[in-house]
N, C-alpha and C positions, 0 to 999 in steps of 0.2 A: 809417931806419925811418919809415914813413908814419904819419899821425895815427890811423887806425883801429887799427893794430897797437899803438901806444902805449896807447891807451884800453883795448884788450883786455888787455894785460899788467898794467895797473893794477887792472882788475877781477878778473883771474885771481888776483892776489896777495890781494886782499880776500877772495875766495871761499875760497882755500886756507887763509887764516889762520883762518877761522871753521868750516870743515867738513873740514879736512884728513884726519881719520881715516877718512872714507868714500870719499875720492877715489882713483881709479886714475890719472886724467889729466884735464886741462882743455884743450879744443881750441877754437881760433877757427875757426868755420865760417861759411857763408853768403857773400854777395857782399863784405862788408867784409873778409873774410879773403883776398881775391884782389886783389893790387895792380893798379891801372889798370882796375878793373871798376867801372862806375857802380853805386851802391848806395843804398838808402834809409838814412837815418842811424840804423840800428838794428844794434847789435853782437849777433851770434848766438854763443852760447857753448854748447858741448856738454860736459857734465860726465859723465865715465865713472865709474861707481861699481861697487863690488864686487858688491853684491846689490841688485836692483831695490827690495826692501822698505826699504833704507836711505834711499831718497828721502824717505820720510815723516819720518825722523829729521832731515832737513836743512831742512824747511819753516820752522820757528821761527827758525833761525839765518839763513837767507837773507832772511826778512822783516825782520830787523834791518838788513840791507844795502839795504832799500828794495824788495825783490822781492815780488810778489804771486803766491801759488800758485794756479794755474788747474786743477790736478788731473792725473789720468792719462788722462782720456778725450778731451782736446783733440786729441791726436795719438797714433798707435799706439805702444805699448810705451815710453812716456816720461812722465816728470814734466815739466810745463811751468810756467815762471815768467816773468813779465814785470815790467819796471821802468820807471817814468816815465810821465808823462801829458803830451804824447804819449810813446809807448813809445820808450825809448832803448836798452834791452838786453832780450834774452830768453835764457832758459836752457832747453836741452833736456837732460834728465838721463836717461841710459841705463845699463843694466847693461852691463858690459864684454863685448865681443863681439857686441852687438846689430847686426842686419843693417842697420838704418836709419842707425846711427852709422857703420858701416863704409862704406856707400854715400856718405854725405855727405863723409867724409874722402877717399874715392877721387875723387869728383867735384871737390872743392876742389883736390886735388893735381894732377889732370889739367888744370884751368883755369890753375893757377899755372905749369904747364910747357908749355902749348900756346897760343901767342898767337892762332893762327887760330881755335881753338874759343872762346877767351875773347871775342874780338871778335864772333864769330857769336852767342854767348850774350848779349852786351851788346846787340847790335842787336835780338835777339828780345825781350829785357826791355823795351827802350825802346818798341818797337812795341806790345807787349802792354799796357804801362802807359798808352799813349795810347788804345788800343782799349777798355780795361777800367777807365777812370778811377774808376768808381763800383762796381766789383765785384772786390774783392781776391781772392775765392775763385776766380773764373774766371781771373784773372791767374795765380794760383798753379797751378791745374790745367793751364793751357796751357804753363807753364814745365816742368812735370813731364814732359811728353812729350819735350821736348828732353833733359832730364836722364836719363830712362830709356834713350833711344836712345844717348846718349853712354856710359852705363854698360855697355850691351851691346857696344859697340865696344872697350872697353878691358879 
C-alpha cells in the first residue's frame, strides 16, 4: 500500500467515527487516489451522504477534525471542506447518486486501470502546472477538458 492510500484510510476512519450515521460511503478521489500519478500533496475525499441536507449536520463534527466548511457554493451540488494551512485534505460531500461524484469515481477507476491514459494525464498536468504557475483556476479548467473527453470515451 502506498503512502497516500494509508493517509486516506486513516482519515476515512476518523471521519466515519464522527459522522457515520450520515455516510453511505467514503471514497478516495483525485490524483492521490491513483497509484503512480504525480499529485499535489492534498488528499481528496468524497463523502457520499444519504440526503444533501445532511451535509449541514456534519459541519460541526468535521470542524472537530480540523476541517473548515467552505459552503455549498464553491463547487456545484456539494458541500466543500478543507483542512490544513497549506491545505492537506479536502472533502467533497455529495448526495448518493450525484453525477459529479459518479464522474469522479469513473475517471479515477479508468486511470487506475489504463496506464496509457494515466501517463497522458500526468504529462498534461505537469505541462499545465508549468504554464499556469500563478493561476490554479486556469490549470483546473484546462484539466477538465481532458477529463470530459475521457469520460465521453468510456
